[in-house]
C-alpha positions as CSV (number, residue, x, y, z in Angstrom):
1,M,80.6,91.2,66.3
2,P,79.0,93.3,69.0
3,D,75.4,94.2,68.2
4,V,73.9,96.2,71.1
5,R,72.5,99.5,69.9
6,L,72.8,102.6,72.0
7,A,69.1,103.6,71.7
8,S,68.0,100.2,73.0
9,P,67.1,99.6,76.7
10,Q,70.1,97.3,77.0
11,G,72.4,99.9,75.6
12,K,71.2,102.5,78.1
13,W,71.7,100.0,81.0
14,I,75.3,99.2,79.7
15,L,76.1,102.9,79.6
16,L,74.7,103.5,83.1
17,T,76.7,100.7,84.8
18,T,80.0,101.6,83.1
19,V,79.6,105.3,84.0
20,L,78.8,104.4,87.6
21,G,81.7,102.0,87.8
22,S,84.3,104.4,86.3
23,S,82.9,107.3,88.3
24,M,83.5,105.5,91.6
25,A,87.2,105.2,90.9
26,M,87.5,108.7,89.4
27,L,85.7,110.4,92.3
28,D,87.8,108.8,94.9
29,S,91.0,110.0,93.2
30,T,89.9,113.6,93.6
31,V,87.4,114.1,96.4
32,V,89.7,112.6,99.1
33,N,92.0,115.6,98.9
34,V,89.2,117.9,100.0
35,A,88.6,115.7,103.1
36,L,92.2,115.5,104.2
37,P,92.2,118.2,106.9
38,R,89.1,116.7,108.5
39,I,90.5,113.2,108.3
40,G,93.7,114.4,110.0
41,R,91.8,116.1,112.8
42,D,89.4,113.3,113.5
43,L,92.0,110.5,113.4
44,D,94.8,112.6,114.9
45,A,96.9,111.9,111.9
46,N,100.1,113.7,111.0
47,L,101.1,114.8,107.5
48,S,102.8,111.5,106.6
49,A,99.5,109.7,107.3
50,L,97.6,112.1,105.0
51,Q,100.2,111.5,102.3
52,W,99.7,107.8,102.6
53,T,95.9,108.3,102.5
54,V,96.4,109.6,99.0
55,N,99.3,107.4,97.9
56,A,98.2,104.0,99.2
57,Y,95.4,104.1,96.7
58,M,97.7,105.4,93.9
59,V,100.4,102.8,94.5
60,T,98.2,99.8,93.9
61,L,96.1,101.4,91.1
62,A,99.2,102.5,89.2
63,G,101.0,99.2,89.7
64,L,98.1,96.9,88.8
65,I,96.1,98.7,86.2
66,L,97.8,97.0,83.2
67,L,97.3,93.6,84.9
68,G,93.6,94.5,85.5
69,G,93.0,95.0,81.8
70,A,94.8,91.7,80.9
71,L,92.7,89.8,83.5
72,G,89.5,91.1,81.9
73,D,90.6,90.1,78.4
74,R,91.4,86.5,79.7
75,F,88.6,85.8,82.2
76,G,85.8,88.0,80.9
77,R,85.5,91.7,81.0
78,R,82.1,91.8,82.8
79,K,83.3,89.3,85.4
80,V,86.5,91.2,86.2
81,F,84.6,94.5,86.2
82,V,82.0,93.3,88.6
83,I,84.7,91.8,90.9
84,G,86.4,95.2,90.8
85,V,83.2,97.1,91.7
86,V,82.5,94.7,94.6
87,W,86.1,94.9,95.8
88,F,86.1,98.7,95.6
89,A,82.8,99.0,97.5
90,L,84.0,96.6,100.3
91,A,87.3,98.5,100.6
92,S,85.3,101.8,100.6
93,L,83.2,100.5,103.5
94,L,86.3,99.6,105.4
95,C,87.6,103.2,104.7
96,G,84.3,104.6,106.0
97,I,84.5,102.7,109.3
98,A,88.3,102.9,109.8
99,P,89.0,103.6,113.5
100,N,92.5,105.0,112.9
101,A,94.8,106.2,110.2
102,G,96.5,102.8,109.8
103,V,93.3,101.0,108.9
104,L,92.3,103.8,106.6
105,I,95.6,103.6,104.7
106,A,95.4,99.8,104.4
107,A,91.8,100.1,103.1
108,R,92.9,102.7,100.6
109,A,95.5,100.3,99.2
110,L,92.7,97.7,98.8
111,Q,90.6,100.4,97.1
112,G,93.4,100.8,94.5
113,V,93.3,97.1,93.7
114,G,89.6,97.3,93.0
115,G,90.1,100.4,90.9
116,A,92.7,98.6,88.8
117,L,90.2,95.9,88.0
118,L,87.2,98.1,87.2
119,T,88.8,101.2,85.5
120,P,90.1,99.5,82.3
121,G,87.0,97.2,82.3
122,S,84.5,100.0,82.0
123,L,85.7,101.3,78.7
124,A,86.4,97.8,77.4
125,L,82.8,96.7,78.1
126,I,81.5,99.6,75.9
127,Q,83.9,98.7,73.1
128,A,83.0,95.1,73.2
129,S,79.2,95.5,73.5
130,F,78.0,98.2,71.2
131,H,77.4,97.9,67.5
132,P,80.3,99.6,65.5
133,D,77.9,102.3,64.2
134,D,77.1,103.3,67.8
135,R,80.4,102.7,69.4
136,G,81.9,106.2,69.0
137,R,78.8,107.9,70.4
138,A,78.7,105.5,73.3
139,V,82.3,106.2,74.1
140,G,81.7,109.9,73.8
141,L,78.7,109.7,76.2
142,W,80.7,107.5,78.7
143,S,83.7,110.0,78.7
144,G,81.3,113.0,78.9
145,F,79.4,111.7,81.9
146,G,82.6,110.6,83.5
147,G,83.9,114.1,83.0
148,I,80.9,115.5,84.7
149,G,81.5,113.2,87.6
150,A,85.1,114.4,87.8
151,A,84.0,118.0,87.7
152,V,81.4,117.7,90.5
153,G,83.5,115.4,92.6
154,P,85.3,117.9,94.8
155,F,82.0,119.8,95.3
156,V,80.2,116.6,96.4
157,G,83.2,115.7,98.6
158,G,83.2,119.1,100.3
159,W,79.4,118.9,100.9
160,L,79.8,115.5,102.4
161,V,82.7,116.5,104.6
162,D,80.9,119.6,105.9
163,G,77.6,117.7,106.2
164,P,77.3,114.1,107.3
165,G,81.1,113.8,107.6
166,W,84.2,112.7,105.7
167,R,83.4,109.0,106.1
168,W,80.6,109.4,103.6
169,V,83.1,110.3,101.0
170,F,83.9,106.5,101.0
171,L,80.5,105.1,102.1
172,L,78.8,106.7,99.1
173,N,80.5,104.1,97.0
174,V,78.4,101.3,98.6
175,P,75.0,102.3,97.2
176,L,76.6,103.1,93.9
177,A,77.9,99.5,93.7
178,L,74.5,98.1,94.8
179,V,73.1,99.7,91.6
180,C,76.0,99.0,89.4
181,V,76.5,95.2,90.0
182,P,72.9,94.0,89.4
183,V,72.7,96.1,86.2
184,A,76.0,94.7,84.9
185,L,75.0,91.1,85.7
186,R,71.6,91.4,84.1
187,H,72.2,93.6,81.0
188,V,75.9,93.6,80.1
189,P,77.0,90.8,77.8
190,E,80.2,88.9,78.7
191,S,83.2,89.4,76.4
192,G,86.9,88.6,76.2
193,D,89.9,88.4,73.9
194,Q,89.9,85.0,72.2
195,Q,93.6,85.6,71.3
196,A,94.7,86.2,74.9
197,H,97.3,83.5,75.8
198,G,100.3,82.9,77.9
199,R,100.9,83.4,81.6
200,F,100.0,86.6,83.4
201,D,102.8,88.8,84.4
202,V,101.9,88.8,88.1
203,L,105.6,89.0,89.1
204,G,106.1,92.2,87.0
205,A,103.0,93.8,88.5
206,V,104.1,93.0,92.0
207,L,107.6,94.3,91.4
208,G,106.3,97.5,89.9
209,A,103.9,98.2,92.8
210,L,106.6,97.2,95.3
211,A,109.1,99.6,93.8
212,L,106.6,102.4,93.9
213,A,105.6,101.6,97.5
214,L,109.2,101.4,98.8
215,V,110.3,104.6,97.1
216,T,107.2,106.4,98.3
217,Y,107.9,105.2,101.8
218,A,111.5,106.4,101.7
219,L,110.4,109.9,100.5
220,I,107.6,110.3,103.0
221,E,109.7,109.2,105.9
222,A,113.0,110.7,104.8
223,G,112.6,113.7,107.1
224,G,113.0,111.5,110.1
225,G,116.1,109.8,108.7
226,G,117.2,106.4,110.0
227,A,118.3,103.1,108.6
228,V,114.8,102.0,107.6
229,V,114.6,104.9,105.2
230,V,117.9,104.0,103.5
231,V,116.9,100.4,103.3
232,S,113.6,101.2,101.8
233,A,115.1,103.5,99.2
234,V,117.7,100.8,98.2
235,A,115.1,98.1,98.1
236,G,112.8,100.3,96.0
237,V,115.5,100.9,93.4
238,A,116.4,97.1,93.5
239,A,112.7,96.3,92.9
240,A,112.6,98.7,90.0
241,V,115.7,97.1,88.4
242,A,114.2,93.7,88.9
243,F,111.0,94.9,87.2
244,V,113.0,95.9,84.2
245,V,114.9,92.6,84.1
246,V,111.7,90.6,84.4
247,E,109.9,92.6,81.7
248,R,112.8,92.2,79.4
249,R,113.0,88.4,79.8
250,R,109.3,87.4,79.9
251,P,107.7,86.2,76.7
252,D,104.4,88.0,77.6
253,P,105.4,91.0,79.7
254,M,102.9,93.4,81.3
255,M,105.0,96.3,79.9
256,P,107.0,95.3,76.8
257,L,110.1,97.4,77.0
258,D,110.5,97.5,73.2
259,I,107.6,99.9,73.0
260,F,110.0,102.5,74.3
261,A,112.1,102.1,71.1
262,S,109.8,104.8,69.8
263,R,111.6,108.0,70.6
264,Q,108.3,109.9,70.4
265,F,106.5,107.5,72.8
266,T,109.4,107.8,75.3
267,A,109.4,111.6,75.0
268,V,105.6,111.9,75.5
269,N,105.8,109.7,78.6
270,L,108.5,112.0,80.0
271,V,106.3,114.9,79.3
272,T,103.5,113.0,81.1
273,L,105.7,112.4,84.1
274,C,106.5,116.1,84.4
275,V,103.0,117.3,83.9
276,Y,101.2,114.8,86.2
277,A,103.9,115.1,88.9
278,A,103.1,118.8,89.0
279,L,99.3,118.2,88.9
280,G,99.4,115.5,91.6
281,G,101.4,117.7,93.9
282,F,99.2,120.8,93.2
283,F,95.8,119.2,93.8
284,F,97.1,117.5,97.0
285,L,98.4,120.8,98.4
286,A,95.8,123.2,97.0
287,A,92.9,121.7,98.8
288,L,94.9,121.9,102.0
289,Q,96.0,125.5,101.3
290,L,92.5,126.7,100.7
291,Q,91.3,125.2,104.0
292,V,94.3,125.5,106.3
293,V,95.6,129.0,105.2
294,V,92.8,130.8,103.5
295,G,90.1,129.4,105.9
296,Y,87.7,127.9,103.4
297,S,85.3,125.1,104.5
298,A,85.6,121.8,102.8
299,L,82.6,122.6,100.6
300,A,84.1,126.0,99.6
301,A,87.4,124.5,98.8
302,G,85.8,121.8,96.7
303,T,83.7,124.3,94.8
304,A,86.7,126.6,94.3
305,L,88.5,123.9,92.4
306,L,85.6,123.3,89.9
307,P,86.7,125.7,87.2
308,T,89.7,123.6,86.1
309,T,87.7,120.4,85.5
310,V,84.7,122.3,84.0
311,L,87.0,123.9,81.4
312,M,88.5,120.5,80.5
313,L,85.1,119.0,80.1
314,L,83.8,121.9,77.9
315,L,86.9,122.5,75.7
316,S,89.0,119.3,75.5
317,A,87.3,118.1,72.3
318,R,87.9,121.4,70.6
319,S,91.5,121.3,71.8
320,G,91.9,117.9,70.2
321,E,90.6,119.1,66.9
322,L,93.0,122.1,66.9
323,A,95.9,119.8,67.7
324,G,94.9,117.6,64.8
325,R,95.3,120.6,62.5
326,I,98.5,122.1,63.8
327,G,100.2,119.1,65.3
328,P,100.9,118.3,68.9
329,R,104.2,120.0,69.3
330,I,102.9,123.5,70.0
331,P,100.0,122.4,72.4
332,L,102.4,120.1,74.3
333,T,104.8,123.0,74.7
334,V,102.3,125.8,75.5
335,G,100.0,123.7,77.7
336,P,102.5,122.9,80.4
337,L,103.8,126.5,80.4
338,L,100.2,127.8,80.9
339,C,99.8,125.3,83.8
340,G,103.0,126.5,85.3
341,A,101.9,130.1,85.1
342,G,98.6,129.1,86.8
343,M,100.6,127.5,89.6
344,L,102.8,130.5,90.0
345,M,99.7,132.7,90.2
346,M,98.7,130.6,93.2
347,L,101.5,132.3,95.1
348,R,99.0,135.1,95.6
349,V,96.7,132.8,97.5
350,G,97.4,133.3,101.2
351,P,95.6,134.6,104.3
352,G,92.7,136.8,103.3
353,A,93.0,136.0,99.6
354,S,90.1,136.9,97.4
355,Y,88.5,134.1,95.3
356,V,87.7,136.3,92.4
357,A,90.9,138.3,92.3
358,D,93.4,135.6,93.4
359,V,92.1,132.0,93.3
360,L,89.9,132.0,90.2
361,P,92.4,133.5,87.7
362,A,95.0,131.0,88.7
363,L,92.6,128.1,88.3
364,V,91.4,129.4,85.0
365,V,94.9,129.7,83.6
366,L,95.7,126.2,84.9
367,G,92.5,124.8,83.4
368,L,93.3,126.4,80.0
369,G,96.7,124.8,80.2
370,L,95.2,121.4,80.8
371,V,92.7,121.9,78.0
372,T,95.6,122.7,75.7
373,L,97.7,119.7,76.5
374,V,95.6,116.7,77.6
375,A,93.9,115.8,74.3
376,P,97.1,116.2,72.2
377,L,99.1,114.2,74.7
378,T,96.7,111.3,74.4
379,A,96.7,111.5,70.6
380,T,100.4,111.6,70.4
381,V,100.8,108.6,72.7
382,L,98.4,106.6,70.5
383,G,100.2,107.8,67.3
384,S,103.6,106.9,68.5
385,V,103.2,103.1,68.3
386,S,101.5,100.7,65.9
387,V,97.8,100.5,65.9
388,V,97.6,97.1,67.5
389,R,99.6,98.4,70.5
390,A,97.6,101.6,71.0
391,G,95.6,100.3,74.0
392,L,98.8,99.1,75.7
393,A,100.4,102.5,75.0
394,S,97.5,104.3,76.6
395,G,97.6,102.0,79.6
396,I,101.3,102.6,80.1
397,N,100.8,106.4,79.8
398,N,97.9,106.3,82.3
399,A,100.0,104.3,84.8
400,A,103.0,106.6,84.4
401,A,100.8,109.7,85.1
402,R,99.5,108.1,88.3
403,A,103.0,107.0,89.4
404,A,104.3,110.6,88.8
405,G,101.5,112.0,91.0
406,L,102.1,109.7,93.9
407,I,105.9,110.4,93.8
408,A,105.1,114.1,93.8
409,V,102.8,113.8,96.8
410,A,105.5,111.9,98.6
411,A,108.4,114.2,97.7
412,L,107.0,117.8,97.8
413,P,106.7,118.0,101.6
414,L,110.3,116.8,101.9
415,L,111.6,119.3,99.3
416,T,109.7,122.2,100.9
417,G,110.5,121.4,104.5
418,M,107.0,120.6,105.6
419,G,106.9,119.2,109.1
420,E,104.6,116.5,110.3
421,E,102.2,119.1,111.9
422,A,102.5,121.7,109.1
423,Y,98.9,121.3,108.0
424,R,97.9,122.5,111.5
425,E,100.1,125.6,111.3
426,P,98.8,128.0,108.7
427,A,102.0,130.2,108.5
428,A,104.3,127.2,108.1
429,F,102.1,125.5,105.5
430,D,101.7,128.7,103.5
431,A,105.5,129.1,103.2
432,A,105.9,125.5,102.2
433,F,103.1,125.8,99.7
434,D,104.8,128.7,97.9
435,K,108.0,126.6,97.6
436,A,106.0,123.7,96.3
437,M,104.4,125.8,93.5
438,G,107.9,126.7,92.4
439,W,108.9,123.0,92.2
440,C,105.7,122.2,90.3
441,A,106.2,125.0,87.8
442,G,109.7,123.9,87.3
443,A,108.6,120.4,86.4
444,L,106.2,121.8,83.9
445,V,108.9,123.9,82.2
446,V,111.0,120.8,81.9
447,G,108.0,119.0,80.3
448,A,107.5,121.8,77.9
449,A,111.1,121.8,76.9
450,I,111.0,118.1,76.1
451,A,107.9,118.5,74.0
452,A,109.5,121.4,72.1
453,A,112.7,119.4,71.4
454,V,111.3,116.0,70.5
455,V,107.6,115.8,69.8
456,R,106.6,115.7,66.1
457,R,103.3,115.1,64.3
458,P,102.1,111.5,64.3
459,P,101.5,109.7,61.0
460,P,98.1,110.3,59.5
461,D,97.0,106.6,59.7
462,C,97.5,106.2,63.4
463,K,94.8,105.5,65.9
464,R,92.9,108.6,67.1
465,P,91.5,109.1,70.6
466,E,87.9,108.2,71.3
467,C,87.5,109.8,74.7
468,L,87.2,113.3,73.4
469,R,85.8,114.9,76.5
470,H,87.8,114.3,79.7
471,G,87.4,115.9,83.1
472,G,89.9,113.9,85.1
473,V,92.9,115.9,86.4
474,M,95.0,113.0,87.9
475,A,95.7,111.0,84.7
476,P,95.1,111.2,81.0
477,P,92.1,109.2,79.7
478,L,92.4,105.4,79.1
479,E,91.9,104.4,75.5
480,G,91.0,100.9,74.5
481,E,92.0,98.3,72.0
482,P,91.9,99.3,68.3
483,V,88.8,98.6,66.3
484,R,90.6,96.5,63.7
485,K,91.9,94.2,66.3
486,R,88.6,93.9,68.1
487,L,86.7,93.1,65.0
488,G,89.2,90.6,63.8
């Protein structure tokens, strides 16, 4: 049984290293959007290259995050976490010195691999290390500090871009890792799952990531047409079909398909796809809109986006309590509609827009929508399956959200007619941004309709979320294995 107390020096060191590790991955999923215009200008990159700068990271992270958690259970959570931090830092260094867009994109894909190793491990280390009486408070502090990191991330990213330069958005991870790794090796006890057995589903993970990469490539390059795009699309669909076949036949699949026998679990994941597709597209384009069209600096654009994550950090726990009393159906219906309204309000954000009159109200409404839906969504995911599969269900939901976001980043420029040089042409980008907000709002309406039609209150004895405060906007929080399983 874990016996580290939160008030002890060791407990504080464990909390520090897990917060630093998870913050590295969370920051890079948000601050890069603010740096995109400067990256494009310095590396002479077109819009496709900027899309890949975001999506190369998301492809490997979404495709491998479930495998990363399984590796930690088998080989040791501290070991895999440390490997992930070192991997992430080295890939970040490569991003920071990238001489061209191609190297940057490849390095971002490597970053995603590191993120898939360290992200599930940070929470797992807390769960496996702390005494049961302190575990809930430790998880709360971890998620709270992580939320603060997510909230200040765009601000820090903008300050770095306008100051020492966009490369420091990536290089900053190196000193963080230099602190994180020695602390983990010295103070964090090793742990694992003694019941872990069987072969790793490496084939399933590779097929899942390959399907995402090929479909993403086809969407990003579809504007140019050609046989390569068609072949990529067909190959991506074939890889997705092969993934389903492999997962159905393997004795220990990465994603057991029978978990989708729960109608509620399937419905909530469909809601997740709609919501996080809209959010992924919004945050990719909003940072560009504020800089390219409105004329903000990177620092001003990053600061402008703060209200959304601050509202989530401050109010998500109360939203979870409310949903526990009234059930998830209303929050999961109203929340996406509020987010959609916020995105439609962004249609007012164009040349000469006022922050107070135009930008801030839209972001506040969007933030209130996220506050309304994120905690109930996580609770419903956990409550839709048996307690022993709650960690798996959360991992699948998190991966689905990231996959939805990367598909949206790939598809929206195609759907809105953005050309390769659109981000250098304010008028053209503004027109495409308006169309994109319509698509995003439409996806959110579909998500709300699914929730209204299918979602019901989970049973009273289901697993409840532990990450009550959450500031991330790119995916719902990861939840770990159930207490009863961990304690035997």
